[in-house]
C-alpha angles and dihedrals in degrees: 000000000000093000092042088058090050091050091049090052091049092052091048090048094056089062093039096055093064091053094051121113086209105078126206095248091056090051091046091051095046097048091036089063093057115105135136093286092049091055089050092046091052086071088076092070112357092217090142129041101227105161134043092254092033093252136026089262086060092221096145086212114136122201090211111115106169086105106055145146091287099056108018089101087068094061113130135175115276097180144332131208127205112232091191088229132139096179134070121311112199102158127131106208121240112218124196120177095323098325121107127203116195135161131220129195118305087038094277111163121216122195110200139181096251093210097053108016091237113148119249096181141337123216119198114190086198099231107194112252092229089060088074092086091061093071126074099206116040132290092282137148127198099206150278140283125228125209139147096356096314140101116217125203131176106219122218092248092060102261120129112218129200112202130189103250093215102045107021091236120145114254098180141336129202134188111240095184114097097189117032092186085075125070103250120162138172121225102148131092118255122236124208119214126172092343096312122115108216122205136160131188145229133228109106091129088065100038121271139143111251125230144152121226135199122210129191106255093219100046109017091235114146112254099184145335129210120196120214097208133031124263130218105331091214087069125068113274116246093229144342093276090061091049089052091048094050090063088065096056131077107232094196092093092045092238092187091070088070090041095245094248123231094145117185098218106150130354121083132150133170136210108201093192093055092031089225128144116207120205133178120223131213143230130297130270108260100024093223108084092198087066097035101045107005096188091053122229132162092278098215131241097016117118092006144129109233129191116213137177102252093210097053107014091237116158114247107170143328141205118201113214096188115024113207093007113209100158103064088256096163121189092208091108122117118301118205127192122212143148110240135176107241121175090347095308130102106237129192099227144164125216131209136173102192130179096279094074101247124114110223132205111191132177102249094202097057107009090243115162112243105169146331127191132169115259092188134021110299126190104167093072135019095214143296128289123230091269091059099255121133120246100226121216120240112268095017090125101040115172095192114024128062113249134191106226118200116235096034126214089278086070137230083257122011131187094307103117122248123206138216125217111199090196095059093028090226135128116215111215129187093223123187150160128216113180118232136162118211131198133169114269106229092194097053117129125171113268091350127132105230118173109244091018102121112261092332090139091068095043104270115152108194107134090214140100119211134220096355080153123030118267117244099205123094122236116247143169130191143160106245125201106205131190104218094194098050090031093224142118115261101180141338140201115213123222134194094242146020121252100062121165133270122274139244125194128192145191086253084078091252139134119200125197139161119222139221090243093060107265133125110213142187124205136188100257093216102045107019093237113157107243103171142359139173134185118248132193100270143351113305126230103157127086124247128242130206128205142162134232124183091343096311118116120214134186120211131191128181111217130201128122119235146087126125095308092035093056091071106021138044137179100205136046089226106103106180146206100241111257143175114232124195122191136189135173105278096016110156107182113129115247113252119247117261125227111246123219114257093194095112108131133057113243114259143173101041109133118234143159110253089214088067096058097085093047089047090054092058092050092045094052092051096046115018114022104095093047104039101025126213109328113256098001088110135339095264139249128251087335119052121258102233093219085070096046123110125266087244090060094053094043088054095041091127091067091055100038103036108015098049099238091156101039095114090058095048102269105129127218111248094195090119093049111031134047132217087258089056090052090052090053093047090054090049091053094047096047093039092052092047089052091049095053096039111116110251 
């Protein structure tokens, strides 16, 4: 069905192109003029949105002020466009002279007339449906890059595509995955610097070796690759940085067999004056450091910010936020560059609020630590010493007892972009808390399906069990305005749920954000006062963009609930479809109707043997838990909670689990891993759990 929708869009597009007022030659000329200098020059006016984070500093601060605190309440819908998506939409649109490029789930690229929302072309990279199980966190994509007449997208299955910006035709495609026996994916947006297309990858939950690669924009040939963790120490090291890193790992557990992790799956920023590229690196493989590097060590370059030469990939400096990460405290979250006055001196700094709950200010010239303070409650560390090392709390690395780490692996701030307004001096962070209890998994074996070992049946290598005792913390989500100089909270806006969207701030003294409960909102950037809001068709996880055409300012948000938290949970009964919404002052287009969840009743009536429930639990935890959640606890997120499925679905479970009935939509066939007896036990667990939680 997913590919049929893409084909239908493509057929519709062929007819639509001829009716467009934007002709192909105009598009070719506009995008053909984009190079590194053009992206830098756009900073003078911000009329277009040419880079994932607007500019190379990734501030997501627009100088446009036609929409401001005085008139934002008059925003109305100009147009909306149906992405035909039921999974997560994380894209920030790129806008070039009235043409918009935005991605939906499954890495499908849509080129739209930005003034009307009419499609110009649709490009489907045709990611195989069965590749869905190779990603931890939904079949999402955060956007494209534009450069020299082309649109670049990193597809979920690891291929980097170059597309003609005017026609939607493929120019070239290259495979970025060096070892296809491992579960690499791409979800992040590429950046293009000095003619090189830069892209990283995900997969550390499964067991991969992280790296970032640069490809020649014209040909697709690889220019360089930098690894974030060392390989097999019996082999020659690729460079001096890998030799340095190897000294911080314990080789006794042969960490390289699980790849080591450190995937570079999101954050990038660039300083053209220093000619430095800044990347954030991910967690270890496996997560549990006791199993990955038993003697400890910092495990470079996990959970770090690394400065590289973008032309050669040479290492320049690093700062490690979380030495010896064992909590999935990735540092892949948004990096922002700015010049700030600190202690009476203007410093060239970078800022980051990664998963571990501390807000960092780092000298971007040298990597020198300046400050770090918690922006949410933190229990794994009490602070940082003057050298920039965390002061870990007692028991934060327990080998024997379960512990509730705050923040959890979901992060105090995840991939959802933050923004920095130089006029208010504040950073606007989508802060959150999702309770989770971790404990060492005594049965874990690398790449081995062990019943009760979390998601081991689909290749996850965590080394942890979760929530063997109930968490005590309460979930939360809020928009946080943070002063990076004083390192303190200025204001916050509370939400009903974690997993709210990224932020945009403007010279109109505004902050825009979408919410998990399906609203798009505007705040006074100085005070936090709510100035405007409107319902949209589902929860929002993506970040907005703003742009101008012929003197008119617009604000665009891509909507579609999903992501790792959104797969299992939701905060609204509006379930899509995924859409792109564009607003302007005075817009009068009616809002489209949302689809409402029909998952209202717990499944009942499917016969089962009560003796099979416990065995079914073990199979469920190792194969189903992180996609479908705990049966009956809620009715699910972007993926159905099976406790709220129909009796017909459970009776025909074999078709879904063994026969591949849902492969095109990302549900793998388990025919090579589970038996019919296993299916019988899974059904017993699902129906038995639904019966147990059903109100009497």
